Every structure is written in C-alpha cells, then in structure tokens.
C-alpha positions in Angstrom: 40.9 164.5 143.0 43.2 167.9 142.6 41.8 170.9 142.5 43.2 171.0 139.0 40.9 168.6 137.5 38.0 170.5 138.8 39.5 173.6 137.1 39.8 171.6 133.9 36.4 169.6 134.1 34.5 173.5 134.2 36.1 174.1 131.0 35.3 170.9 128.9 33.5 171.1 126.2 32.0 168.0 125.9 29.6 165.9 128.6 30.6 162.5 130.2 28.1 159.9 129.3 25.2 159.6 131.5 24.4 156.7 133.9 26.7 155.1 135.3 30.5 156.8 135.7 33.0 155.7 133.7 34.7 154.6 136.8 31.9 152.1 137.8 31.1 150.7 134.5 35.1 149.9 134.1 35.4 147.1 136.6 32.2 145.3 134.5 32.7 146.0 130.8 36.5 147.8 130.8 36.6 147.6 127.0 33.0 149.2 126.5 34.8 151.9 128.6 38.4 152.6 127.2 36.4 152.7 123.5 34.2 155.5 125.0 37.4 157.4 126.5 39.4 156.4 123.3 36.6 158.6 121.0 36.5 161.4 123.3 37.0 164.2 121.0 38.0 166.5 124.0 41.6 165.9 124.9 41.6 167.9 128.3 38.2 165.3 128.8 39.9 162.5 128.2 42.5 163.1 130.2 40.3 163.8 133.0 38.8 160.3 132.7 41.9 158.5 132.0 43.0 160.1 135.3 40.0 159.3 137.2 40.1 155.6 135.6 44.1 155.3 136.9 43.2 156.1 140.0 40.2 153.7 141.0 42.2 150.9 139.2 45.8 151.0 140.1 47.7 148.7 137.9 44.7 147.7 135.6 44.0 150.2 133.2 47.4 149.2 130.9 45.0 148.4 127.9 43.5 151.9 128.2 47.2 153.4 127.8 47.7 151.5 125.1 44.0 152.0 123.1 45.1 155.9 123.5 46.4 158.4 120.9 50.1 159.4 121.9 50.1 162.4 123.7 50.1 163.5 127.6 46.9 161.6 128.7 48.8 158.1 127.1 51.9 159.1 128.6 50.9 159.3 132.0 48.5 156.6 131.9 51.5 154.3 130.9 53.8 156.4 133.7 51.1 155.8 136.6 50.0 152.0 135.8 53.8 151.3 135.7 53.3 152.4 139.5 50.7 151.4 141.1 51.9 151.9 144.4 51.8 155.5 144.2 48.0 155.3 144.2 47.7 153.5 147.3 49.2 156.4 149.1 47.2 158.5 151.4 46.2 162.0 150.1 48.0 163.9 152.9 51.7 164.6 152.4 52.2 163.4 156.0 53.1 160.2 155.0 56.0 161.5 153.3 57.3 163.5 156.5 60.8 162.7 158.2 59.2 162.4 162.0 63.1 163.2 163.2 63.6 159.0 163.3 63.7 156.0 161.0 60.2 155.4 160.7 59.4 151.7 160.2 57.7 151.5 156.8 59.4 154.3 154.5 61.9 157.3 155.3 60.1 160.4 154.3 61.8 163.6 153.4 62.5 166.5 156.2 59.5 169.4 156.3 61.9 171.9 155.4 62.9 170.6 152.2 59.7 169.4 151.1 58.9 173.2 151.6 61.6 174.3 148.4 59.2 175.0 145.9 56.5 176.5 147.8 56.9 179.6 146.7 57.6 179.4 143.3 54.6 181.1 140.8 54.0 178.9 137.8 56.0 179.7 134.8 53.9 177.7 131.5 56.8 179.3 129.0 55.0 179.5 125.6 52.6 176.8 127.3 48.9 177.0 127.5 47.9 175.9 131.1 46.0 173.4 130.2 48.2 171.8 127.3 49.4 169.2 129.5 51.2 167.9 126.7 53.2 171.1 126.4 53.9 171.2 129.9 55.2 167.9 130.7 57.4 168.2 127.3 59.2 171.5 128.4 59.4 170.0 132.2 61.8 167.2 130.7 63.5 169.3 128.7 64.4 171.9 131.5 65.7 168.9 133.5 67.4 167.5 130.9 69.3 170.4 130.7 70.3 170.0 134.3 67.7 173.5 134.6 66.4 172.4 138.1 64.1 175.9 138.7 63.1 176.1 135.4 61.8 172.2 135.6 59.8 173.5 139.0 58.3 176.7 137.2 56.5 174.4 134.3 55.4 171.8 137.1 54.2 174.7 139.5 51.5 175.4 137.3 50.1 171.6 138.1 48.4 171.1 141.8 47.7 167.9 143.6 48.9 164.6 142.1 49.4 166.5 138.5 52.3 168.2 140.4 54.1 165.6 142.4 53.9 163.3 139.5 55.7 166.0 137.6 58.7 167.1 139.7 58.9 162.9 140.0 58.8 162.5 136.4 61.2 165.5 135.8 63.7 164.0 138.1 63.9 161.0 136.5 65.0 163.2 133.4 68.1 164.9 135.3 71.0 163.4 133.3 72.9 160.8 135.2 76.1 161.7 136.7 78.6 161.9 139.9 76.4 164.5 141.4 72.8 162.9 140.3 71.6 163.0 144.3 72.7 166.7 144.8 71.5 167.7 141.2 67.9 165.4 141.1 67.2 165.3 145.2 65.4 168.9 144.8 63.0 167.6 142.2 61.8 165.1 145.0 61.2 168.3 147.3 58.4 168.7 145.3 57.1 165.4 144.8 54.6 165.5 147.8 53.5 162.4 148.4 55.3 160.5 146.3 58.5 162.1 147.8 60.1 158.9 149.5 59.4 156.8 146.5 61.1 160.0 144.6 64.3 159.5 146.4 64.2 155.6 146.3 64.2 156.9 142.7 67.6 158.7 142.6 68.9 156.3 144.6 68.4 153.1 142.3 69.4 155.8 139.5 72.7 156.3 141.3 73.7 152.3 141.4 72.3 151.1 138.3 73.7 154.3 136.0 77.4 153.7 137.4 79.3 152.8 134.7 82.3 152.4 137.0 84.1 149.5 137.8 82.1 148.0 141.0 84.5 149.1 143.9 84.3 150.1 147.8 86.1 153.8 146.9 83.2 154.5 144.6 79.9 153.6 146.9 81.7 155.2 149.8 82.1 158.3 147.7 78.6 157.9 146.6 77.4 157.3 150.3 79.5 160.5 151.6 77.8 162.9 148.8 75.0 162.3 150.1 75.9 163.0 153.9 77.5 165.7 152.9 74.1 167.1 150.4 72.3 166.7 154.3 74.5 168.0 156.4 74.2 171.4 154.8 70.4 171.2 154.8 68.8 168.6 158.0 72.4 166.9 159.5 70.2 164.7 161.7 68.6 163.5 158.4 72.0 162.5 157.1 72.3 159.4 158.6 69.2 158.2 157.7 69.8 158.8 153.9 73.1 157.1 154.1 71.4 154.2 155.1 68.9 153.8 152.7 71.6 154.3 150.3 73.6 151.5 151.6 70.4 149.7 151.5 69.8 150.5 147.9 73.4 149.5 147.2 73.3 146.2 148.7 70.1 145.1 147.2 70.9 146.5 143.6 74.3 146.1 143.2 76.2 143.8 146.1 72.4 141.5 145.4 73.2 141.0 141.5 76.4 141.3 140.9 78.1 137.8 139.3 79.2 136.4 141.6 79.2 137.6 144.5 81.8 140.7 145.0 83.7 139.0 148.2 86.2 141.3 147.2 84.1 144.7 147.6 82.1 142.5 151.3 85.8 142.4 152.4 86.5 145.8 152.4 83.5 147.7 153.6 83.5 149.6 156.3 82.3 147.2 159.4 79.3 149.8 159.6 78.3 148.7 156.1 78.2 144.8 156.9 74.9 144.5 158.1 73.9 145.6 154.7 76.3 143.3 152.9 74.7 140.5 154.8 71.5 141.4 153.8 72.5 141.2 150.4 73.8 137.4 150.9 70.3 136.5 151.9 68.5 138.1 149.3 70.3 136.1 146.9 70.0 132.8 149.3 65.5 132.7 149.2 65.2 130.5 146.8 67.9 128.0 147.4 67.1 124.5 149.4 69.0 125.4 152.6 69.3 129.2 152.7 70.9 130.2 156.6 73.5 127.2 156.0 74.5 128.5 152.2 74.6 132.1 153.5 76.6 130.9 156.3 79.1 129.6 154.3 79.1 132.2 151.9 80.2 134.6 155.3 82.6 131.9 156.2 84.3 132.6 153.1 82.9 129.6 150.8 81.4 129.8 147.2 80.2 133.3 146.1 78.3 131.4 142.9 75.0 132.7 143.7 71.9 133.5 142.1 71.2 137.3 141.5 69.1 139.1 144.1 65.2 139.5 143.7 64.2 142.7 142.6 61.0 144.6 144.4 58.1 143.1 142.5 57.2 139.4 142.5 58.5 137.3 144.1 60.1 140.0 146.8 57.3 142.8 146.5 55.8 142.6 150.0 52.5 142.7 150.7 53.3 144.9 153.9 56.5 145.8 155.9 57.7 143.2 158.5 58.8 143.5 162.2 56.4 146.0 162.9 55.9 147.6 166.1 59.3 145.9 167.5 61.2 148.9 168.0 58.9 150.0 171.3 60.0 147.0 173.1 62.6 145.4 171.8 65.8 146.4 173.4 69.5 145.4 172.2 68.6 145.4 168.6 69.7 148.7 166.2 68.1 149.0 162.7 68.6 149.3 158.8 66.4 149.3 155.7 66.0 146.4 154.2 66.0 145.6 150.0 66.0 149.1 148.9 63.2 151.1 149.2 60.4 148.8 150.0 61.6 146.2 152.3 61.0 148.4 155.6 64.0 147.6 158.0 65.3 144.8 159.3 67.0 144.1 163.2 70.3 144.5 163.7 72.5 142.3 166.1 76.2 143.0 166.9 77.2 138.8 166.8 78.0 138.6 162.3 76.3 135.1 162.6 73.3 136.1 164.4 72.8 139.2 162.5 72.9 137.2 159.3 70.5 134.9 160.5 68.3 137.7 160.9 68.6 139.0 157.6 68.0 135.4 156.0 64.5 135.2 158.0 63.6 138.6 157.2 64.6 138.0 153.5 62.4 134.5 153.6 59.4 136.0 155.4 59.3 138.8 152.5 59.5 136.5 149.9 56.3 135.5 147.8 55.4 132.9 148.7 57.0 133.3 151.8 59.7 130.5 153.0 57.6 129.2 156.2 59.8 126.4 156.3 63.0 128.3 157.0 60.8 130.0 159.9 59.8 127.1 160.9 63.7 125.4 161.0 65.1 128.5 162.3 62.3 127.9 165.6 63.3 124.3 166.0 66.7 125.1 166.7 66.9 125.5 170.4 70.2 126.9 170.2 69.9 130.5 169.3 66.9 131.9 170.9 67.2 135.1 169.0 66.4 133.5 165.9 63.6 131.3 167.0 62.4 134.9 168.9 62.7 136.3 165.6 61.2 133.1 163.6 57.8 133.5 165.6 57.7 137.6 165.3 57.7 137.2 161.4 54.9 134.1 161.8 53.3 136.3 164.1 53.0 138.7 160.7 52.4 136.8 158.1 50.6 133.5 159.1 49.0 134.3 162.7 47.1 131.0 162.6 50.4 128.8 162.0 51.0 126.3 165.0 54.1 128.0 166.4 51.9 131.1 167.4 49.7 129.4 169.3 52.9 127.1 170.7 54.9 130.2 171.6 51.8 131.9 173.1 51.8 128.9 175.8 55.3 128.1 176.3 55.7 130.5 179.0 59.2 132.2 177.4 58.7 135.5 177.6 60.3 136.6 174.0 58.5 133.8 172.8 55.3 134.8 174.4 55.9 138.3 173.3 56.8 137.8 169.9 53.2 135.4 169.1 51.2 138.4 170.6 52.8 141.7 168.6 54.8 143.1 171.1 
C-alpha cells in the first residue's frame, strides 16, 4: 500500500470493524462489506477501505462502486474496476522502464523520461491534501486547460498508485488535437508502473478521436509526430514508439473500418505492410477458414470483412505469445501486435508467409483459441515456417496437445525447438 495510505490511516477518526478484515470478508460476504463501507461516516477512512478492496479484488468490486455516494472514492473505484489489469502490475517501476530493446511483453518508457516530474513540488492550490475529490477535480481542470505543469503539481500531492492514477487520468483529460501525443505524453511520464498503459491509451485516443477521413497521409503525419517527439528526447526509442503506433492503427483503424480500407493499405509504405497484414488477420479469426480468406484479401479479393476484435473478450490474451523466441530464431524481425495488449509477433519478408504468421498469432490469441487453425497449419507440409509457428504457439497455449509430442519426436530441429520452447 502506498505511503500516502498510511498517512491517511493515521489521520482517520473512525475505526475499521474488528475481527477479519474487510478484504478477507469481501470474498465470502461482499454484500455485508459493501454495506459497512457505504455506511462509513469518515470519507477518508472510506476511501482507504475502498482502495484496499479494489486492490485486493481487481475487477470484482463494481457493486461496491455503485453503492458509494458520488465523490472521489466512487470515481476512483469505478476507474480501477474498468482497468483491473493495472492492479496486476508489480509494485516496482522496473517493469515500466524501457530496457533499450523492444521487449516481449509491453513497451516501457525511457528512464530519463520517467523522471520528468521527479523534482516537482506538491502544489495542492486551494485543496486540502486529504481532500481527494478537490485534488482530482483540480488535476482534471488543469489538464482540460492544457496546463500540464499545473496538473503535475496536483498529482505530486499523492504518492504510489494514487499518484500514478492521477497522472494517468489527467493524461486522458488533455483535449484531443493534432498534437495530442506531444501534450499528453509528459503526464504519462508521472504514471509510474502504469506508464506503458498510459502510453497505449494516448495512442488509442489519437486514432479514436480523429475526425478526419482515413488516409495514408494522416496516418503518416501522426507517426512522424511521434518520431519527432522522441528524437529530441531519446532517439533510440523513436522506432519502437512508432512501431507501437502502427500496431494501434492497424487494430483500431484498419482493423475496424468498413469495408477493409484496401486503398489505404495499398498506399502505405512497404515498411508498414506487416501491420496491415496484422489488421487483416485480426478480422478473420471468426471465419471458417481464416488463412484462406486472409490470403484472398491480400490477393485483391473481397474486402467485406468483419471488424477486428478489440482487446477484451474474445481477444484478451491471458499472456503474451511467442515468448523467448527472439534469442534463438534467426531471420525474423518483430512488430507489436493488437495495439497495447498483444505483445509482438514475428515478421517474414515474404508477404504470404508473413500473413500466415499474423493469422496464426491472431487465432492463438483469440479466446478460446482457434486450435483448428494451428492444426491445419501444422498439417501443411509445404510451409515449414508456418508448421514451426503452429507448434510454437501450441506449446504456449496447449502444451499437452498431441502435436507437441509428435513434434518432439519428429527429428526436425525447428519443430523440436518449437515443441520444447526454445
């Protein structure tokens, strides 16, 4: 629990119920606990109780949020319940930091950037430091007025997860505009453990908030603004941030536009084509023969495809795919996949093979996975790389599948490596 919580606890005026803690009892008697917390007269103690419950029962306290009176505790409860993944993040900012490479799970932010607000003094203004409702309203007001430093001063009043959440929430209040990335990203620098998710949400807003007609020029303009932002701060980070942008554009723009925007696809730079193939793959996972339909689209066939699934069921992966492959697999490059949630997928220079890798990745990520598609790819003796990919993905999502045992006994070095996680 953040240090601020203990300060608040020391100041509270009413005692929490004796006996088993609220957190312990919520698992067996949530209605009783909700009634107790809702009845608390001290708003400070109430907020401490709410945050303890939300942290211990991520995504399972929505009923508590609805029972609370309007105010900071209810707002934060609702926000944390809508983002349960935030509570699964380790209590160390090391996972939010960029190590100098792409990483296999998510893209952190550079160390120096994360220290942007480290020396910022707390500036609560007219708010008491214990009045969270006032502080949150002030941070929101500053962000909506594009006063980034003012919002940071308010958020600096908090510590730990409360501070991270304040910066994250403030970044989402920065008004949409063509320079949104440049204006909102500095607030993500203060979001600590949540920084990768904050970065992802800025990218999502770039695409979701754009009222301009979809065009190659517009997408390239946004990508270049991201590149320029990092070239003046951490040049080595620029290509990774741009790659994550194109992954977001692929899943949330090319992946959802109806019909599939073939004209945009055909005019994108060749370097971005793997992301466009990812978009096609995400759109065909629910079809009878995903690989055949995706190949037909790539060859100029019908663009009448269903929309790509967004992160969340049935496309919320329990874990990232292709873990540990980079160290031993030569001849493949990697791109981010399915905006902020999909980790990375391998890329092959041959367009048809690369589309196959994209389709296998999307089908393995779908919940439940399309095991049948992986089985069909393994049965195709004409494409060794896709056979390898099918085995490697089955090793991760269905390690007891008979194909894994068969691959281990095949004598084929690629298949044996895939079936043993190497």
